[in-house]
N, C-alpha and C positions, 0 to 999 in steps of 0.2 A: 821748786828745787831742780837743779840742773843735772842732767845725766853725767856720769864720770867719763864714759866713752864717747867722744864726739865724732867718731868715725866707725860707727857699727856696721855690721854686715847686714844688708837688706836683700831679701829674696824677692824676685819678681816671678810669679807663676803665670805661664801662658799655656792654657789649654787650647788644642787645635784639632780640627777635623776637616781635611781636604780644603784648607785655606792657604795653601802654598802661595797662591797669587798675592795675598795680603801680608803673609807672615814676615817677609823680608823687611818691610817698613816698620813693623812692630819691633823686631829685633834690632834694627838700626837705632830706633829711638831709645831702646834700653842701653845699648853699647855706648851711645854718646851722652849719657847722663852726667851732669856736673858732679854728682856724688858717684864715685867710682867704685866703692867697696860693695860690690854686687855679686849675687849668684842669680843667673837667669835660668829658670827651669822650664823647658818646653816639654809638655806632656801631649804626645801624639796619640789621639784616641782612635787608632785604627785606620789612619788615612791611607787612601789608595793613590794619591797623587805624588808629587815629588817633594813633599814636606821634609822628609829626612835630608834630601839633598840640599834643600834651601838652608836648613840649620848647619849642615856640615860646611856650607860655603862661608860661614862666619868663623874665622879662625881666632876665637876669643875664648881663653881658658875659663872665663866666668860663666860660659853657656854650657848647660847640661841638657842632654836629649834623653827622654824616656818614652819608649813605645809600649802601648798596651792594646789589647783587643778592644774593639769599639764597645763602650759601655756608657757612653753619654758624658755630657760636659761636667755633671756633678762628680762623677767618678774620677774624671780627669783632674778637676781642682782638688779633690780629696787626696788623690795620689801626690799632687804637688805639695799639699800641706804636710804629708808624711815625709817627703823627701827634703823639706826646706830646713836650712840650718841657720838662717838669718835671725837676728833679734827683732826684725820688723819684716812684715809681709805685705806685698802688693800683688794684686791680680791685674793682668792685662789681657783683654780678648785679642785673639790673633788678627782681627781685622780693625784694630784700633791702634793708636800710638800715643806716646808721651811727649810733652814738651821737654826741652833740654834740661830744664831745672825741676822737673816734676818731683822726683824723689827728694831732692835737697829742700825744696819748699815745704813739703809736708813733714819731713823728718825733723826739720829745725823746730817745729812746734813742739813735738814730743821730747826733743832733747832739752828744751828750755823748761818744760813742765812735765814732771814725772807722772802726775795723776791724770794726764790726758792719755787715753788708751787708743784712740783712733783719730785720724784726720780724713775728712772727705772734702772735695773741692768741686767748684764748678768745672765745666768742660766746654771746649769748642765743638762744633759739628762740621762735618765736611760731606759733600755730596759726591755723586758719581763723576762729576765734571772737575772735582778737585777744588771746589769753591769752599774756603774756610769762612765760618760765620760764628758769631757769638751773640746770644741774647741773655741778658742777666735776669729778665722777667722780674725785676724788683729785689732780687737776691744780691744785693751789692754791699753787704756788711758781713764781717766775720762774726762768728758766734761760738761761744764756748758754753756748753751746757751738759747736764746729765739727762736731759729730756729730748735729745735729738732723735731717738727711736720713733717717737710719736710723729715728729715733724717729717721724718723720712717716710713712714708709712703713709701719711696723708699728703705726700707730694708737696710739703711745705719747704722743701729743699731740692735744689737740682741734684741729680744723681746718675752716675754711670759706674759700673763695676770698676772700670780702669782708673778712677779717680779717688780710690780708697786706700789708705795705708793703715795698717793695724799693728799693734805690738804682737809679737809672735805667741806669747803665752796666752793672750786673749783669743787670737785667730784660731789656735789649735784646740780650743775648748769645744768647738763645734764642727759640724760637717755640713756640706751641701746636701739636700735631700735627693736621693736617687729616684724618688717617686714622681718628681716633676720635671718636665722639659721646658717650662716656661715659668719665669718668676722664681726659679730656684735660688737666685742670688738675693732676692728680697727676703726669702725665708731665712737664709743664713745670716744676712746682715742685721735683720731685725733682732736676732739673739745676740750678735756681736755688739750692737749698739745699745742694748737694753739696760737702763739704769746704771750706766757708767759714764764717766765724763769724757766727752769728745769735742772736736772742733770742726766747724765748717769754715772753709776759706772761700771767699768770693773770687779769688784768682783762679782762673782755669789752668789745670795741670795736665789734662788728657784731651785727646781728640777722638770723638765719637763718630763712627762712620756708618751711615745708612745706605745700603746698596741692595740690589735685587735679590741676591743670594740670601742675605740675612732676613730680609722682609718676607720672602717666600717660606723660609724655614720657620720663622716665628709664627706665621699665620697657620701653618699646619699644626703646630704645637698648641696654639690658642684654641683651636677647634676641639682638641682632646682634653686640655687641661685648663681652660679659661678661668674658671672659678675655683679650681683646686687650691689656688693660692690662699683663699680665705680660711679654708679648714686647716691647711698646713700651718698657718700662723696662729689663728685665734683659738683653735682647739688643742694647741700644744701645751701640755701641763707645765712646761718650763715657765711660762708667764703667769700661771696661777691666777688667771682671770683678770690680771691688772690691765689688760688692753681692751677689755670688753666694751668700755665707754666709747671706743672709736670704731667698733666693728661695723655698725650701720653706715657710718661715713666712708669707711674703707670699701665696703661692698659697692656703694653708690659710685665712688670714684672708679672702682674697677669696671663696673658695668659701662660707664661712659667711655673709658679707655677702650674697652672691647667694641663698643659702638663705633667709636672713631676708626678703629683699625679695620673692622669688617665693612664699614661705609667706604673707606678709601679702596678696599680690594673688591668692591661691588658684590660683596656677599650680603644681599639686601635682607634676606629673611633673618639672618643671624643679627644683622645691624638692628633691625626692628625689635628683636627679642631683648636685646641688652638695653636699648633705650627705654622700653616699657618697664623693664625691671628697675632701672635707676630711678625713673620718675615715681614708681610706686613706693620707693623707699624715701625719697626726698621730692615731694610733688612740686615744691617751689622751682625746681630746676627746669620745669616746663617753660619758665619765663626766659630762659637762655635761648634767644631767638635763633642763633646760629645753629644750635643743635636741632631746634624744632624744625627749621627749614630743611636741614639735611634729612631728618626723619621723614618728612613728607616726600622728599625726593626719592626715598627708597620705594615708593609706590609708582614711580614713573617707568 
């Protein structure tokens, strides 16, 4: 069934903390969207740099700036949800940006099909040198399903926060957890995606940026909250135990993710800890020789 309003207001929420260096590009990508009926909410989570000046430099009445004392990215996104007036909601990290047709591409799916509640897509990646790249990793087909939550949790779909668009009534049912500083978006979207019909598009609509600032920040948070993500999802009564059948696989995947990250940062003791934990859950993974070689290198 087709939506009656083919030009709905879409809210883009940008949480930011001391990312003025990157924020301008994120804002430009919003302002240049082919779908122009937008409100762009920048929630400044207590920045001490020139974030305010960067936002004020964009003379676009669709952009709204909200400052709050530093409370973390979850609180900033939740404030954006409270302020949002759009019928659809997207999130954009301040150090990432959108393709010019990003909102239009995702929105078109939900305007055609009223029973689709969210759309997530693949994303490009860019490095510190500005080199843009894309790997489909075999995810080259569009999918419509009410089982995307499990695929999402088990990394059977590409994912970045900036490539998700959600109907506002569904997005506002939940909050980002303030108790986590890493993986809080996974917790939130696991609820948003659970047992409702959604769509994955193989076409990239966002650009994910890995840089030294974000990697260092994420590493510190991983040390404090690395496995907290497991309890935050699987012990949540909202799911009523319906995700228990994937819990062990999720834990193993999470342990290998932590192993890779700590290995790259030369945190050898932590890397070994998570490798051993992963293999204890799924012993067959010891056959993955690239991981095994890296594990032995942690003793060097």
